[in-house]
N, C-alpha and C positions, 0 to 999 in steps of 0.2 A: 347442631339439630341434626337427626339421619335425616338421610337423604329420602327424594318423593320416589315414590313409585311410579313410572310415565308409559305408557299405554298407547299405542297409534291404532287407532280404528279402522279398516279397509273396509269401508260402507259401498263403493262402489269403484268402475272399471271402463276402462273401454280402449277399444288398438285402436291406434293415430297412423301417422307418421312424422318422420325426423321435420320434416319442409312443411309442417303443420303447426307444428311448435315451436321451431327453433327462429328467432329472426333472421329475415335473407338470407335461408339458408345458403343458399345459391356460392354467394360468395365463399363457403370453402371450397367448393369444388371436389364433391362428395358425390356419389349416388346416393339417390332417395329409399330411405327404409323404414322398416317396420318400428314403432316405436310405441309399447306397451305403457298404459297411462292409468295409474292408480287412484282415488280419492279415500283420504282420513278426516277422521278428526280422532283428537286426540283426549286424556286424562292425566292429571297430575293430582296426585294427593296420597295421603301419608295418614297417620290418625287422626290431624286434628283439622284437614280440611280437604276439598276435593276441588276441584276446579279446574272447570270442562274448556277447550281451548275447542271453537268454531260447532258449528251443527250440522256443516254437511250440506248436500241440495236436497230441496223436496222432489216427493216422488213424478209426481206433474212436470217440475221445469226437466226433471233428468229424464222422464221420458221423450218430452219432447223434446230435448235437447242429441236423444240419440245414446245415452250412458246407460248401464247397467247398473240395477243397483241392487250388491249383492247384499245388504243388510240395512234393514229401516234403523236409522240414529237412534230413535228414542226406543226402537225392543232392544239394541244392542244398553245401551245404556243404563236400561232396568236387568238387561240381564248379568248386567256389573253390581247391581245392586245400588243403581243410580238411580232415584225417580227427578226424570227432567225438572217437574214439576216444583219440587225442592230445592235448587240448583242453583247456591245463593249468586257464585260469579261464572259469567260466561264471559271470554276473554274471545274477541272477534278481530282476527290479525289482520282482515279487510273484508271489506262490502260485495266482491264477487258472489253469482247464485249458490255456488259449490262450497260456502265459508257461511253464509246465514240463511239458509234457505229451509230450516226450521224454528225461526226464534218464537215463534208466537209458543213453540210446548215449554218456554222455560218461563212462564208470567214472573217469576219469584227470583229472578236472577239479575241484581248489578249487571253491566254490563259494561265491559272493557274493549275501550276501542280508543286509534289515537286521534285528537284534533282535527288535522289536517285530513284523515282520511272522513271523517265523520262531515268536517263541513265541506272537503267535494261533492258527495255524493249525496246531499241535500243543498248544493247551488245549483250555479244556472250550468254548465257542462255538464251536468251528469247524464242529461239527457242524447247526446251526442252521438251519433251510432260509432263512432269507434271505441266509445267507453260503454255504452250502454248495451252493446250485446253480451259481455260480460255479467251483465245483471238482471235482475226479476225488476220491475216495478214495485207491485206487490211486498215484494220483500225489502225494499230500499225505505215503503209510505210506513212499514213496521217499525223499521230502526229511527226513523224519523218518530213516529209514534213516542218511544222508548223515550227519546229526548223530551221530548215533549211532558212525558209522565217524570222526570227526575231521574229515573234509571239509570244513566250512562256515565260512567267514571271517564275523563278524555284524559289520554295520555298527551303529553310534551314532544318532550324527547326520552326520555327514561320513566320507570317508575317501578320502583319496590312494591310488586302485588301483595308479595307477603312473602316472609322471614325466606331465604332461596329462592324465590323466585323473584325474575327479575322481568320484564320486558322495556325494548329499543325497537326505535320510530327508525325506519328502514329507507322506506319508498322506494322508488321502483319502478316494481310493477303493478304496482296503484300507489296517489299519492302519499299515502301512510301506510303503507304495510308496514307489521308487527313482527322480530321477532322473540323470541323468550330464551332467558338461559337460566336453568334449573336444577339445584346441584342434587347430589344423585349422590348414592353411594357408590367408589369406584371398588372394583376387582377387585382388589386385593385390601378392599376395606378401608381403602382413605377418602381423604372428598375428590370427586366427578362433578360432573357435570354436563347435562342435556341441553343441545345446542338443535331449538325445536325452531325450525326455521321458516315452518309453513309457505308462501310461494314466493321467497325472497329464495329460495330454489327448492323450483321443481322436479331437477332431475340431478344426479350427480354432475353430471357429463356438464351441464350448466356451468361448476365452477371447476372441473378437471379440467376441461376448453376451455372455457370462458369466455360460452356464449352463452347469449343472453336469448329469454323464451319471447314468446313472440309478440304476448300483451304486454304494453310499458306503456305508461304513464311519463317518464324522466328516464333515459338510458344512461346516464353520470352517475342517477342516482344506483341504479340498477348495477352495475361496476362498480359502486362505492362497497355497494351490499358484498360484493360477491368479495370486497378486499373485507369486512369486516367480518365476513364470514370466516374467513383466512384465517383471520387474528385469534376471530374467539373458539374455535374450534383446535386450534394452533399445540397446545399443551396436551401430555399423557390424560387421560382420562376423562378427556371432552369430547360425546359422542356428538355428531353432526347428522338432525333426522330431519332430510326430505322430506316436501309437500306432498309428492305425488311418486314417487318413483317405485314400479314395478318391484326393482328390488330390497326394499324394505325388508322384507318377509325373509329374505334370503342374508342381509346385513347384520338383523338382530331378531334370532332364532329363537327368544324366550317364547314359551304362550303362559298363557293359564288352566292349568290342573281341572278345571271345575265347569268349563264351560259348556253350555250346551252345542248338541256337536256340530249343528248350521254354524257355527261361531267360531269353533274350538281352533283353524287359522286365519281366522279374520282378525283374531286381537294380538297384536302382539306385545309385549312386556318388552321396552327397548332400556330399560332399567329400575334400577330399586327391589326391593322384596315385595312380594304379595303379602298382604297382610296377615294370610295360613305362616307364611317364614317368617314373618317378624311377632308375630303369637308364640312360635317356636324357640327361637332368640331368648323371646323374654322368658317363658316359663323353665327355659333350661335354665 
């Protein structure tokens, strides 16, 4: 099969500090400093299917939490030629507010989520403050309602969601964080892959310096997730995509040529040919 096109849509941002984002930052003996934090959702598509991975925070939750919304996720999808109401598959990597904030805009979608993630957030411990501060109750209610409607596909350990699109449960940041491995065409024309880490890797520095994020459900699982990401991205042609790093647009400088002006710098083409480029190859 030919590879997918993988897009990272930068829809929000905030300026934070390292001490706010790294677990027990004081143990490293370094001075604190600013750490920009961007917010993304992702689109994986080819000529046969379009899969949306996460759906961002809601405008109201973002305002209340002091986040800057750069683009409305639904509007950004429409600009990409994707009607959220017609999306057939939505992967939810985990249930934090900045990843499920617009579930109601995907009424036709099968929602794909790890079983242990879903069961935790609909279980007795989800309301405890150390967990609940990263969620919105109304959004968890919508997730539970989707379960009652039979719209969920629950991932046990791994799932081949589509040809060339594999999901792996890693845990750590949340009880059932998902990572996606997506087949793409390498720069040399051979096979490649994008490892879409979502919040198993917020910042590249977490992996490079072995520094866990401050929101953690299981620290050992988080370290295991780091080891797995190193293994998954070790071979040539395998691209590691972090979930919140402001360096993503610099590491992946590809852009879409036909985006509206206010979205030109917000949609990052991580890998794969654009539909126009693919059509040109077919025509030639």
